[in-house]
N, C-alpha and C positions, 0 to 999 in steps of 0.2 A: 608406675602405678598398677596396683591391683584393685580392682572392684568386685565386688560378688554380693550376693544375697545370701542370708543366713541358710537358706533351704540348698545351696549349692554344694554345701559340704556334709556328707553323711554322718549322720549321729551315732555315736558308740555309747555302748553301756558303760558307766563309770565303773571301772574294774579294780576298785579299792575295798577291802573287806569292810563292812560296816555301812556301805552305802546301799541304799534303798530306792528304787524309782527315780535313779538319777541317770541322765545320759548328758555327753558334751559333744560339741563340734569344734574342730580346730579351725578358726576362721582364717588366721595370718600365723605364719610360723616362719622357722628358718628356711624351710624348703620355698617359700616366697620371695626370699631373698632379705626379710626383716631381719637385721643384724644383732638384735638386742633382746626383743620381747615376743612373745606368744600371745596370741588374744583368742581365747576360748569364750563359746557360748555355751551355759550349763542350762539344763531343764532338769527341774524336779516335779514329779508327778504328785498330786494331792496324797498327803500322808506320807512322802518320801524324805530322805535327808541325804547329805552327805554323812561321812563318818567324823566324828569327833577327832580332830587332827592338827597336827602342825607342820611346818616345813621350814627350812633355813633360807628361804627368800621372801621378800615382800609381796603382797598381793593386793590389788585394786580390784575393786567389784562396782559394778553398776547394774542396778535392779531395773529391768525392762518391763516386766509385768509380772503380775500375781502377787501374793502375800504370804509371809512366813515369819519365821523368827531365826535370829542368829544366838547361838549358844556360845558364851565365852566363859572364862574363869569369873568374870565380874557377874554373870547371869545371863538372862534371856533378854532380848530387846525385839520388838516387831521390826520387820522390814517390809517394804513396797516399793512400787512403781517409782522411780525419781530418786531412790536412795543411792548415795555413793558410800563406800565403806574402803577403810583401808587397814590391812593387818600387816604389823610389822613382823620380820623374821621372828621365828619361834613363837608367835602368839598363838594359842590354841583356839579352834573356832569349829563351828558345824552350822551349816545351814538346814532348817527344817521348814517344808511346806505346810503351813497350817489352812491354806485356803482351799478353796473347792476348784479352782483352775491350776494349769501348771505354773511354776515359778520359773521365769526366765531371766537370766542375767549373764553379763558379760564379765569376764575375767581376765586381767592381764598379768602376766607374770614374766618373769626374766626365763630366757631359754633354759630349758632341763629336757626333759622328753616332752613329746607332744601327745600326752595321754595323762 
């Protein structure tokens, strides 16, 4: 078993073109013995965003705190604490912080790289 607090892992700037004010922490990954999935915590500063993107794996998201919107080909939808989201493989999406506080969320993806 591994137990940690989110602050035990150092935050790294989200290094994808189009990301603004976003950072991530790898909470659990392959290096911890997890055979299938990586758990990340992303933080987006007020006014920040991830790029509009897609990837060849599914993604599960849980919003911890803050508020924002999710942008998809279907339009924009508000998101906030307690929301759970699922993105199928290839589904385009973007997270935007529309609030005055940081937007924090957990992201679970199959192993790939840990950033």
